[in-house]
Backbone bond lengths (Angstrom), bond angles and torsions (degrees), N, CA, C in turn:
res aa  C-N    CA-C-N  psi(-1)  N-CA   C-N-CA  omega(-1)  CA-C   N-CA-C  phi
1 M - - - 1.448 - - 1.543 106.96 -
2 R 1.326 116.78 127.88 1.461 118.46 178.86 1.500 110.29 -121.41
3 D 1.328 116.40 161.08 1.437 124.37 -179.29 1.539 108.39 -78.78
4 I 1.358 117.91 129.45 1.449 119.15 -178.08 1.520 112.32 -98.01
5 G 1.311 119.02 -3.74 1.444 121.86 172.02 1.528 114.95 104.03
6 I 1.309 118.45 -8.31 1.498 119.88 176.67 1.504 107.68 -127.93
7 D 1.333 115.01 162.40 1.469 121.06 -175.84 1.548 109.37 -88.68
8 V 1.334 117.01 98.11 1.452 123.06 177.65 1.540 108.00 -133.42
9 E 1.331 115.41 162.30 1.474 118.89 176.29 1.515 109.25 -68.56
10 V 1.316 115.74 141.73 1.475 121.09 178.19 1.536 108.71 -75.08
11 P 1.333 119.05 128.04 1.460 119.65 -178.83 1.520 111.71 -67.90
12 T 1.335 116.67 146.65 1.446 122.53 -176.04 1.515 113.50 -104.90
13 G 1.315 117.94 -6.95 1.474 121.29 -177.12 1.506 114.07 -72.75
14 E 1.338 114.32 172.71 1.463 120.55 179.69 1.527 110.30 -80.14
15 W 1.310 117.41 145.00 1.470 123.49 175.37 1.484 108.81 -96.05
16 D 1.329 118.56 129.43 1.463 122.40 -176.16 1.525 114.44 -102.02
17 G 1.327 116.08 16.41 1.476 118.49 179.44 1.526 114.22 91.36
18 D 1.331 118.55 9.34 1.454 122.03 178.88 1.510 110.08 -68.15
19 E 1.325 118.66 121.35 1.462 122.90 -178.68 1.548 110.29 -73.90
20 N 1.351 118.26 -19.04 1.454 120.55 178.78 1.501 111.85 -92.94
21 C 1.305 115.84 44.43 1.476 123.31 176.14 1.525 107.57 -112.33
22 P 1.338 118.39 123.70 1.478 118.68 -178.61 1.522 112.87 -70.65
23 F 1.320 119.70 -21.08 1.476 122.74 -176.17 1.534 111.93 -89.41
24 H 1.338 117.64 -39.05 1.460 121.61 -176.54 1.517 113.88 -115.07
25 G 1.308 117.51 -28.04 1.450 122.13 -177.84 1.509 113.53 -90.00
26 S 1.327 114.96 -153.77 1.452 119.25 -176.64 1.540 114.36 -112.28
27 L 1.327 115.62 15.14 1.494 120.04 -179.87 1.500 110.78 -75.04
28 R 1.368 116.49 125.94 1.477 121.85 178.25 1.515 108.11 -95.64
29 L 1.319 116.94 140.56 1.439 122.62 178.74 1.531 109.56 -108.73
30 R 1.354 116.90 146.80 1.450 120.68 179.32 1.519 107.45 -159.81
31 G 1.294 118.06 166.79 1.473 121.22 172.61 1.514 116.50 81.41
32 Q 1.343 115.16 -138.42 1.434 121.53 -170.97 1.532 113.91 -71.57
33 V 1.316 116.33 150.62 1.450 124.48 170.01 1.515 106.85 -121.00
34 L 1.339 117.19 116.86 1.470 120.77 -175.40 1.531 108.43 -123.68
35 E 1.370 113.62 159.43 1.481 120.02 176.36 1.521 106.84 -124.24
36 G 1.326 115.75 147.32 1.442 119.70 177.88 1.519 111.11 -163.51
37 T 1.324 116.61 -179.69 1.432 124.22 -179.59 1.510 109.59 -108.05
38 I 1.324 117.48 138.38 1.460 120.77 -179.12 1.540 108.45 -71.26
39 A 1.344 114.57 124.19 1.465 120.52 -179.11 1.534 111.80 -105.58
40 K 1.329 118.45 -33.43 1.471 120.99 -177.97 1.536 108.86 -143.54
41 I 1.331 114.16 139.52 1.459 121.57 171.55 1.531 106.10 -130.18
42 G 1.318 116.66 94.53 1.424 118.22 -176.20 1.489 114.29 -137.94
43 M 1.316 115.55 -31.18 1.466 121.19 -177.17 1.525 110.22 -85.62
44 Q 1.298 115.87 167.85 1.441 121.21 -178.62 1.532 109.32 -79.31
45 N 1.338 116.74 117.75 1.480 122.74 179.86 1.525 113.35 61.23
46 T 1.325 118.99 19.91 1.469 121.88 -178.24 1.519 109.25 -136.26
47 I 1.345 115.11 141.24 1.450 120.46 176.75 1.534 106.91 -127.52
48 V 1.327 117.55 163.60 1.433 124.25 173.14 1.496 108.31 -114.40
49 I 1.334 116.29 125.90 1.440 120.58 178.26 1.523 109.89 -109.69
50 E 1.314 115.58 149.45 1.481 121.70 175.79 1.517 109.79 -111.58
51 R 1.330 114.03 141.17 1.441 120.59 176.85 1.540 106.74 -122.59
52 N 1.337 117.00 129.40 1.457 121.52 178.07 1.511 110.54 -97.21
53 N 1.345 115.34 130.99 1.448 122.73 179.92 1.493 109.63 -121.95
54 V 1.313 119.54 137.25 1.424 125.27 173.93 1.509 107.03 -114.65
55 R 1.343 115.18 126.16 1.471 118.41 179.19 1.519 110.92 -130.84
56 F 1.309 116.16 153.18 1.444 121.43 -176.59 1.523 109.33 -91.94
57 M 1.329 116.29 128.59 1.500 121.69 176.14 1.537 107.29 -96.55
58 Q 1.298 115.96 107.46 1.443 120.65 -172.37 1.518 113.29 -66.03
59 K 1.331 116.60 -35.09 1.450 121.01 -178.32 1.542 110.95 -62.21
60 Y 1.340 115.16 -42.91 1.464 120.49 -176.12 1.525 114.12 -97.61
61 E 1.331 116.62 -5.14 1.437 123.45 -177.46 1.536 112.22 52.43
62 R 1.330 114.04 46.04 1.461 121.35 -179.56 1.532 107.57 -138.67
63 Y 1.317 114.78 167.02 1.446 121.57 175.22 1.526 108.92 -102.42
64 E 1.346 116.35 147.67 1.454 119.93 174.90 1.551 108.67 -126.81
65 K 1.313 115.69 148.37 1.452 121.45 178.27 1.536 107.49 -96.49
66 R 1.292 114.50 136.45 1.473 120.47 173.79 1.518 107.99 -129.97
67 T 1.324 115.79 147.89 1.468 121.55 178.68 1.528 108.45 -124.13
68 S 1.315 117.69 131.61 1.454 121.37 174.14 1.524 108.64 -120.61
69 A 1.303 115.11 146.51 1.472 120.41 -179.19 1.522 109.02 -120.99
70 L 1.329 115.42 144.01 1.454 119.47 174.55 1.540 109.91 -144.11
71 A 1.292 115.21 148.60 1.461 121.70 -179.10 1.537 109.87 -90.37
72 A 1.323 116.87 142.07 1.462 120.99 -178.41 1.527 109.01 -140.78
73 H 1.327 114.91 144.03 1.447 122.05 176.44 1.518 110.03 -72.89
74 L 1.322 118.02 136.80 1.452 123.59 179.35 1.535 110.27 -112.06
75 P 1.319 119.22 101.48 1.449 120.56 178.89 1.533 111.54 -64.70
76 S 1.321 117.54 148.97 1.457 121.16 -178.51 1.532 113.20 -66.51
77 C 1.343 119.32 -23.45 1.427 121.55 -177.70 1.523 113.50 -75.89
78 I 1.361 117.94 -14.63 1.444 121.40 177.82 1.540 111.92 -66.42
79 G 1.298 116.27 -31.92 1.491 120.28 176.78 1.503 110.63 100.05
80 E 1.334 114.99 -165.13 1.432 121.89 -178.08 1.524 112.63 -73.23
81 V 1.335 116.56 133.78 1.451 122.72 173.78 1.496 108.32 -126.92
82 S 1.314 116.06 157.23 1.458 120.52 178.15 1.512 109.83 -136.64
83 L 1.320 116.28 168.21 1.441 120.66 -179.56 1.556 109.90 -61.58
84 G 1.298 116.37 137.91 1.447 121.06 179.52 1.510 115.35 92.89
85 D 1.335 117.93 -8.41 1.467 121.41 178.53 1.548 108.43 -70.27
86 R 1.339 114.93 144.27 1.466 120.74 171.68 1.505 109.16 -86.29
87 V 1.319 117.25 131.50 1.459 121.86 -179.55 1.506 110.21 -130.57
88 K 1.314 116.26 154.32 1.452 122.17 176.68 1.534 105.91 -111.31
89 V 1.347 116.33 127.73 1.447 121.39 -179.47 1.517 109.97 -120.62
90 M 1.333 115.64 153.53 1.470 120.90 -179.57 1.509 108.14 -132.36
91 E 1.333 113.79 146.62 1.478 119.94 -176.81 1.515 110.95 -68.51
92 C 1.332 115.80 146.42 1.477 122.04 175.45 1.525 108.05 -144.32
93 R 1.306 116.59 -174.34 1.453 121.01 177.26 1.546 108.07 -67.45
94 P 1.334 119.58 159.80 1.465 120.14 178.12 1.512 111.57 -63.07
95 L 1.340 117.67 123.89 1.454 121.33 177.86 1.533 111.09 -96.53
96 S 1.268 117.26 -21.47 1.473 124.41 173.51 1.522 109.15 -157.05
97 K 1.335 116.42 -166.79 1.458 120.18 -178.67 1.508 111.66 -60.86
98 T 1.331 118.44 -40.12 1.483 121.04 -174.33 1.541 113.24 -112.23
99 V 1.303 119.38 -13.76 1.453 121.48 -172.85 1.538 110.83 -96.29
100 T 1.351 115.91 111.42 1.460 121.10 176.34 1.533 110.95 -130.53
101 F 1.337 117.92 14.25 1.438 124.30 177.62 1.506 110.04 -128.73
102 C 1.329 115.30 157.45 1.484 121.19 179.41 1.538 108.52 -135.24
103 V 1.325 117.02 136.75 1.448 121.63 180.00 1.528 108.52 -72.37
104 V 1.352 117.80 130.59 1.468 121.46 179.37 1.503 112.39 -116.52
105 E 1.345 118.83 -17.14 1.462 120.68 179.99 1.531 109.86 -156.16
106 N 1.336 116.06 139.36 1.433 121.91 173.25 1.538 108.50 -108.72
107 A 1.342 114.41 116.90 1.486 118.57 -178.97 1.508 112.16 -88.55
108 G 1.300 118.60 1.30 1.463 122.60 178.97 1.533 113.69 85.24
109 G 1.322 114.89 -157.47 1.468 120.40 -175.21 1.502 114.03 -85.60
110 V 1.340 118.74 28.74 1.473 122.20 179.36 1.512 109.32 -78.10
111 L 1.325 117.14 119.76 1.457 119.23 -178.51 1.510 110.85 -110.45
């Protein structure tokens, strides 16, 4: 188990030899730390998280809601996750065409 550079809970799950794990493997993390809600769990070791943004439209003097989605690698040591869980992700090198983030903490079903 190695220190990844930010203050997060240490995962308690089993490591299956995945080299793209920031805690047990050789994946280095850098850059942004984001939080979001799990929207899809369908790909192998990958989840899609949604982030809700509220921005002010000056012309109409109203607020609008926007949603952005991003794909993130899910290491096996993080454990079981389900739809609606809040997760913390951190930027890493590109792991595939769309995956440039890795899950570092599961906050559970807190919405």
